VEXDREN-2710 file (C-alpha; in Angstrom, 1 decimal):
% VEXDREN-2710
k/r/px/py/pz
1/MET/21.3/-12.5/12.7
2/ALA/23.4/-13.4/9.7
3/LEU/21.2/-13.5/6.7
4/LYS/22.0/-14.3/3.3
5/ALA/20.8/-13.2/-0.1
6/VAL/18.6/-15.8/-2.1
7/HIS/17.4/-15.3/-5.6
8/VAL/13.8/-16.2/-6.2
9/SER/14.9/-18.7/-8.8
10/ASP/16.4/-20.8/-6.1
11/VAL/13.1/-21.0/-4.2
12/PRO/11.6/-24.6/-4.6
13/ASN/8.4/-25.5/-6.7
14/LEU/5.3/-24.9/-4.9
15/ASP/4.9/-28.7/-4.2
16/GLN/8.2/-28.5/-2.2
17/VAL/7.3/-25.4/-0.1
18/PRO/6.7/-26.7/3.4
19/GLU/4.6/-25.9/6.3
20/ASN/0.9/-25.9/4.7
21/ALA/1.5/-23.9/1.7
22/SER/-1.6/-25.1/0.4
23/VAL/-3.7/-22.8/2.6
24/ALA/-3.6/-20.4/-0.5
25/LEU/-3.3/-22.7/-3.6
26/TYR/-6.5/-24.6/-3.8
27/SER/-9.1/-21.8/-3.2
28/SER/-11.1/-20.7/-6.2
29/ARG/-12.4/-17.5/-4.6
30/PHE/-11.7/-14.2/-6.5
31/SER/-11.6/-10.7/-5.1
32/LYS/-14.4/-8.5/-6.1
33/GLY/-13.6/-5.2/-7.5
34/VAL/-11.0/-6.4/-9.6
35/ASP/-10.9/-9.0/-12.5
36/VAL/-8.3/-11.6/-11.6
37/GLY/-6.3/-13.5/-14.2
38/ARG/-2.7/-12.9/-15.6
39/VAL/-4.4/-12.5/-18.9
40/GLY/-6.7/-9.5/-19.1
41/PHE/-6.3/-8.7/-15.2
42/LYS/-8.1/-5.3/-15.0
43/ILE/-9.2/-2.8/-12.4
44/PRO/-12.7/-1.8/-13.3
45/LYS/-12.6/2.0/-12.4
46/PHE/-10.3/4.8/-11.4
47/MET/-9.7/3.9/-7.7
48/VAL/-8.8/5.9/-4.6
49/ILE/-7.1/4.1/-2.0
50/GLY/-6.6/5.5/1.4
51/HIS/-3.0/5.6/2.6
52/ARG/-3.0/3.7/5.9
53/GLY/-6.6/4.3/6.0
54/SER/-7.5/8.0/6.3
55/GLY/-3.9/9.0/5.6
56/MET/-0.7/8.8/7.1
57/ASN/0.4/10.8/10.4
58/VAL/3.0/13.5/9.7
59/LEU/3.6/14.6/13.2
60/GLN/5.6/17.6/12.3
61/SER/3.2/18.9/9.9
62/SER/1.1/22.2/10.4
63/ASP/-1.7/20.6/8.4
64/ARG/-3.9/19.3/11.1
65/ARG/-5.6/16.8/8.5
66/MET/-2.3/15.0/8.9
67/LYS/-2.6/14.4/12.5
68/ALA/-6.4/14.0/12.5
69/ILE/-6.8/10.1/13.2
70/LYS/-4.3/7.6/14.3
71/GLU/-2.9/5.8/11.1
72/ASN/-3.2/2.2/10.4
73/SER/-6.0/1.8/12.9
74/VAL/-9.7/0.4/12.9
75/LEU/-10.9/3.9/13.4
76/SER/-8.9/5.3/10.4
77/PHE/-10.0/2.4/8.0
78/ASN/-13.7/2.9/8.8
79/ASN/-13.5/6.5/8.5
80/ALA/-11.9/6.2/5.1
81/ALA/-14.9/3.8/4.3
82/ASN/-17.3/6.6/5.1
83/CYS/-15.3/8.7/2.4
84/ALA/-16.2/6.4/-0.2
85/VAL/-12.8/5.1/-1.0
86/ASP/-12.3/1.9/-2.9
87/PHE/-9.5/0.3/-1.0
88/ILE/-7.3/1.2/2.1
89/GLU/-3.6/0.5/2.0
90/PHE/-2.0/-0.7/5.2
91/ASP/1.4/-2.2/6.4
92/VAL/1.5/-5.6/7.9
93/GLN/4.5/-7.3/9.8
94/VAL/4.6/-10.7/11.7
95/THR/5.5/-10.5/15.4
96/LYS/7.8/-13.1/16.9
97/ASP/4.9/-15.3/17.9
98/ASP/3.6/-15.3/14.5
99/CYS/0.8/-12.7/14.6
100/PRO/0.4/-10.4/11.6
101/VAL/-0.1/-6.9/13.3
102/ILE/-0.7/-3.4/11.3
103/PHE/2.1/-1.0/11.8
104/HIS/4.3/0.8/9.4
105/ASP/7.6/1.6/11.0
106/ASN/10.2/-1.2/11.6
107/PHE/10.9/0.0/15.1
108/ILE/8.4/1.1/17.8
109/LEU/9.4/3.7/20.4
110/SER/8.3/4.6/23.8
111/GLU/9.7/6.2/26.9
112/GLU/10.0/4.6/30.2
113/ASN/11.4/6.5/33.3
114/GLY/12.8/9.3/31.1
115/ILE/14.7/6.6/29.0
116/LEU/13.8/6.1/25.4
117/SER/13.2/2.6/24.3
118/GLU/13.2/1.5/20.6
119/LYS/12.6/-2.0/19.8
120/ARG/12.0/-3.8/16.5
121/VAL/8.4/-4.8/15.7
122/THR/9.1/-8.2/14.6
123/GLY/11.3/-8.9/17.7
124/LEU/8.1/-8.4/20.0
125/SER/5.3/-10.7/20.8
126/LYS/1.6/-9.7/20.0
127/SER/0.8/-8.5/23.4
128/GLU/4.0/-6.6/23.7
129/ILE/3.0/-4.7/20.5
130/LEU/-0.6/-4.0/21.6
131/ALA/0.6/-2.7/24.9
132/TYR/1.6/0.6/23.3
133/GLY/-0.5/3.4/22.9
134/PRO/-4.5/3.7/24.0
135/GLN/-5.8/0.4/25.4
136/ARG/-9.3/-1.3/24.6
137/GLU/-9.8/-2.3/28.1
138/SER/-11.0/0.7/30.3
139/GLY/-8.6/1.4/33.0
140/ASN/-5.5/0.0/31.5
141/VAL/-2.6/2.6/30.3
142/GLY/-0.8/1.7/27.5
143/LYS/3.1/2.5/27.0
144/PRO/3.5/6.1/25.6
145/LEU/4.1/6.0/21.8
146/LEU/6.7/8.0/20.1
147/ARG/7.8/8.2/16.5
148/LYS/11.3/8.9/15.1
149/MET/11.4/11.4/11.9
150/LYS/13.6/10.9/9.1
151/ASP/15.9/13.7/10.7
152/GLY/16.3/11.6/13.6
153/LYS/14.0/13.8/15.8
154/VAL/11.6/11.8/18.1
155/LEU/8.2/13.3/18.6
156/SER/5.3/12.2/20.9
157/TRP/2.9/10.5/18.7
158/LYS/-0.2/12.7/19.4
159/VAL/-3.3/13.0/17.1
160/GLU/-6.5/14.6/17.4
161/THR/-8.4/11.1/17.5
162/ASP/-6.3/8.3/18.8
163/ASP/-6.9/4.5/18.6
164/SER/-5.5/1.2/19.4
165/LEU/-2.9/-0.7/17.5
166/CYS/-4.5/-3.7/15.7
167/THR/-3.9/-7.0/14.2
168/LEU/-4.7/-8.1/10.7
169/GLN/-7.4/-10.3/11.9
170/GLU/-9.0/-7.5/13.9
171/ALA/-9.1/-5.3/10.7
172/PHE/-10.8/-8.2/8.7
173/GLU/-13.4/-8.6/11.7
174/GLN/-14.1/-4.8/12.4
175/VAL/-13.8/-2.8/9.2
176/ASP/-16.5/-2.4/6.7
177/PRO/-16.6/-5.5/4.7
178/SER/-17.4/-3.8/1.4
179/LEU/-13.9/-2.0/1.8
180/GLY/-10.9/-3.5/-0.1
181/PHE/-7.6/-4.2/1.6
182/ASN/-4.5/-3.3/-0.2
183/ILE/-2.0/-5.3/2.1
184/GLU/1.4/-4.1/2.0
185/LEU/3.8/-6.9/3.2
186/LYS/6.1/-4.9/5.1
187/LEU/9.8/-5.7/5.2
188/ASP/13.0/-4.0/6.3
189/ASP/15.2/-2.6/3.4
190/HIS/18.3/-3.0/5.3
191/ILE/18.0/-6.7/5.7
192/VAL/18.8/-9.4/3.2
193/TYR/16.3/-12.0/4.3
194/GLU/16.8/-15.8/4.0
195/GLN/14.4/-17.9/2.0
196/ASP/12.8/-19.8/4.7
197/TYR/12.1/-16.8/6.7
198/LEU/10.3/-15.2/4.0
199/ILE/8.2/-18.2/3.1
200/HIS/7.0/-18.5/6.8
201/VAL/6.1/-14.8/7.1
202/LEU/4.2/-14.9/4.0
203/GLN/2.3/-18.2/4.9
204/THR/1.6/-16.5/8.4
205/ILE/-0.2/-13.8/6.7
206/LEU/-1.8/-15.8/4.1
207/GLN/-3.2/-18.2/6.7
208/VAL/-5.1/-14.9/8.2
209/VAL/-6.3/-13.8/4.8
210/PHE/-7.7/-16.8/3.6
211/GLU/-9.5/-17.6/7.1
212/HIS/-11.1/-14.1/7.5
213/ALA/-11.1/-12.3/3.9
214/LYS/-14.4/-13.9/2.8
215/ASP/-15.6/-11.7/-0.2
216/ARG/-13.5/-8.7/0.6
217/PRO/-11.4/-7.3/-2.3
218/ILE/-7.8/-8.0/-1.6
219/ILE/-4.3/-6.7/-3.3
220/PHE/-1.0/-7.7/-2.0
221/SER/2.0/-5.3/-2.7
222/THR/5.5/-5.0/-1.4
223/PHE/8.7/-3.2/-2.0
224/GLN/10.7/-6.6/-1.4
225/PRO/11.2/-8.3/-4.9
226/ASP/11.5/-11.9/-3.6
227/ALA/8.7/-11.4/-1.3
228/ALA/6.5/-10.2/-4.3
229/LEU/7.7/-13.3/-6.4
230/LEU/7.1/-15.6/-3.5
231/VAL/3.6/-14.6/-2.5
232/LYS/2.5/-15.1/-6.1
233/LYS/4.0/-18.4/-6.1
234/LEU/2.2/-19.4/-2.6
235/GLN/-1.3/-18.2/-4.0
236/SER/-3.1/-17.6/-7.1
237/THR/-6.3/-16.0/-5.9
238/TYR/-5.3/-12.4/-5.2
239/PRO/-3.3/-10.0/-7.4
240/VAL/0.1/-9.1/-6.5
241/PHE/1.6/-5.6/-7.2
242/PHE/5.2/-4.7/-7.1
243/LEU/6.0/-1.5/-5.1
244/THR/8.8/0.9/-6.5
245/ASP/10.2/4.3/-6.1
246/GLY/10.3/4.3/-9.8
247/GLY/13.8/5.7/-10.0
248/THR/13.5/8.4/-7.6
249/SER/15.8/6.6/-5.0
250/ILE/18.6/4.3/-5.6
251/PHE/18.9/0.5/-3.7
252/TYR/21.5/-2.2/-3.6
253/ASP/18.8/-4.3/-5.4
254/VAL/18.6/-3.3/-8.9
255/ARG/15.3/-4.5/-9.3
256/ARG/14.0/-1.8/-7.4
257/ASN/15.7/1.3/-9.0
258/SER/13.6/1.9/-12.2
259/LEU/10.2/1.3/-13.7
260/GLU/11.8/-0.6/-16.4
261/GLU/13.2/-3.1/-13.9
262/ALA/9.7/-3.3/-12.2
263/ILE/8.0/-4.2/-15.4
264/LYS/10.6/-7.0/-16.1
265/LEU/10.3/-8.4/-12.4
266/CYS/6.5/-8.4/-12.8
267/LEU/6.7/-10.0/-16.3
268/GLU/9.1/-12.8/-15.2
269/GLY/7.0/-13.6/-12.0
270/GLY/3.4/-13.3/-13.1
271/LEU/2.7/-10.3/-11.0
272/GLU/-0.6/-8.3/-11.9
273/GLY/0.8/-4.7/-11.6
274/ILE/3.1/-1.9/-10.4
275/VAL/2.4/0.5/-7.8
276/THR/5.1/3.5/-8.2
277/GLU/6.0/6.9/-6.7
278/VAL/4.0/9.2/-8.9
279/ARG/7.3/11.2/-9.6
280/GLY/8.4/8.0/-11.3
281/ILE/5.9/8.4/-14.1
282/PHE/5.9/12.2/-14.3
283/ARG/9.7/12.0/-15.0
284/ASN/9.4/9.1/-17.4
285/PRO/5.8/9.3/-18.9
286/GLU/7.0/6.9/-21.6
287/ALA/7.1/4.1/-19.1
288/VAL/3.3/4.2/-18.6
289/ASN/2.8/3.2/-22.1
290/LYS/5.3/0.3/-21.7
291/ILE/3.6/-0.8/-18.6
292/LYS/0.3/-0.6/-20.4
293/GLU/1.6/-2.6/-23.3
294/SER/2.8/-5.3/-21.0
295/LYS/-0.9/-5.7/-19.6
296/LEU/0.3/-4.5/-16.2
297/SER/-2.1/-2.7/-14.0
298/LEU/-0.6/0.8/-12.5
299/LEU/-1.4/2.6/-9.3
300/THR/0.8/5.4/-7.9
301/TYR/1.8/6.6/-4.2
302/GLY/3.1/9.9/-3.1
303/LYS/2.5/13.5/-2.0
304/LEU/1.5/14.7/-5.3
305/ASN/-1.4/12.4/-5.2
306/ASN/-3.0/14.9/-2.7
307/VAL/-3.2/17.4/-5.4
308/PRO/-6.4/16.8/-7.6
309/GLU/-5.0/18.3/-10.8
310/ALA/-2.0/15.7/-10.4
311/VAL/-4.6/12.8/-9.7
312/TYR/-6.5/14.1/-12.9
313/LEU/-3.5/14.2/-15.1
314/GLN/-2.5/10.7/-14.1
315/HIS/-6.1/9.6/-15.1
316/LEU/-5.4/11.1/-18.6
317/MET/-2.1/9.3/-18.8
318/GLY/-3.7/5.7/-18.1
319/VAL/-3.1/5.3/-14.3
320/GLU/-5.6/3.3/-12.7
321/GLY/-5.8/4.5/-9.2
322/VAL/-4.0/6.7/-6.6
323/ILE/-3.0/6.1/-2.9
324/VAL/-3.8/9.2/-0.9
325/ASP/-3.7/10.9/2.3
326/LEU/-6.3/13.4/1.9
327/VAL/-9.0/11.0/1.4
328/GLN/-12.0/13.1/1.6
329/GLU/-10.8/15.9/-0.7
330/ILE/-9.4/13.5/-3.3
331/THR/-12.4/11.2/-3.5
332/GLU/-14.5/14.3/-4.1
333/ALA/-12.2/15.6/-6.8
334/VAL/-12.3/12.4/-8.4
335/SER/-15.9/12.1/-8.5
336/ASP/-16.3/15.7/-9.7
337/MET/-13.4/15.5/-12.4
338/ILE/-13.3/11.7/-13.3
339/THR/-16.8/10.4/-13.2
340/LYS/-18.2/10.3/-16.8
341/PRO/-21.1/12.5/-17.2
342/ALA/-23.3/9.9/-18.7
343/ALA/-23.0/7.5/-15.6
344/GLU/-24.2/10.4/-13.4
345/GLY/-26.5/12.0/-15.6
346/ILE/-24.6/15.2/-15.6
347/ASP/-25.0/17.8/-18.3
348/SER/-21.9/18.0/-20.3
349/ALA/-21.7/21.8/-19.9
350/MET/-21.8/21.3/-16.1
351/GLN/-19.0/18.7/-16.3
352/VAL/-16.8/21.4/-18.1
353/LYS/-17.1/23.6/-15.0
354/THR/-15.4/20.8/-12.9
355/LYS/-13.3/18.9/-15.2
356/PRO/-10.0/20.2/-16.7
357/GLN/-10.2/19.9/-20.5
358/PHE/-6.9/19.2/-22.4
359/SER/-6.5/18.6/-25.9
360/GLN/-3.9/15.9/-26.9
361/ARG/-1.7/18.5/-28.0
362/GLU/-1.6/20.1/-24.8
363/LEU/-1.4/16.8/-22.8
364/ALA/1.6/15.7/-25.0
365/PHE/3.1/19.3/-24.0
366/MET/2.5/18.8/-20.3
367/LEU/4.0/15.1/-20.1
368/LYS/7.3/16.5/-21.8
369/LEU/7.4/19.6/-19.5
370/ILE/6.7/17.8/-16.1
371/PRO/9.9/15.7/-16.1
372/GLU/11.7/19.1/-16.3
373/LEU/9.5/20.6/-13.5
374/ILE/10.3/17.8/-11.2
375/GLN/13.8/17.9/-10.0
376/LEU/15.9/14.7/-9.4
END
């Protein structure tokens, strides 16, 4: 399919956007758990967000925690809720018959009669996608699910506790209603999307959200700059965050290549915040102040967020939340290290035992040292 690049400035005004864009324009409902509004937008407390639910699956890992529960499944989402996370993050793509489904990879792999099958998720129908993996109906056998690693190796997608693939609507209906959803609008980095296609995909997702979210807290996020700007134009109810590698990777779209570009994009498009790879702020701590001065919220993701000390340091820096894989360990650590003693009635001497103590001078030293420790 031939696709052309379209800058968001070429997108028509909202009253010109076709196909029932008003689904998101006239609601006055606001998410609970975050203060919505471009001026004074605020996340009320330091948040722990479960990555793909209870953590992503790393099939080649020797750490059984990384293969405990099938990622991006209702079971994983509800397990994260039991760990007292504030939000879960998951990836949404739209099938060829316009059903938003929850799946991270651009391609879904299986094996039939010894032959490897690799199909694009957005090129399949809802029923075709849900035919992979465990089936809800007893007696039905799904297609075996495989996964391709970054090095090209293909592994069987085996976890200790498996679960079916699911749609966005099913997540709304079956997951603890108090659990916030960080909905990543998943698009392929290697495709330059046409404007009409992006609008259609976003409207399809928004339709499900506005029909089923009720009072559930919602945050939208995406790595695709034009999609971020568009979803903000298409609705004003829920906050939109721009996802970025924070300069740790380089892309053809310069808007993705630094925290400075991310700030610029957010301010131009009226977005509420940034979600960056944690190494981005550790290599460039000064960017945190620029983000805060711009009145943007800041969340992070990445492997270092599974290290309690790294999470606590981010709290001191002004980061407002972390997306993590080890949800139980990090929620417990955050409770021990970040919860204010007064809020829990904890004796300050007891708090010292669990919470690292840094002077401003020590903190400044660490922020200068960390970029040297984290190699490009």
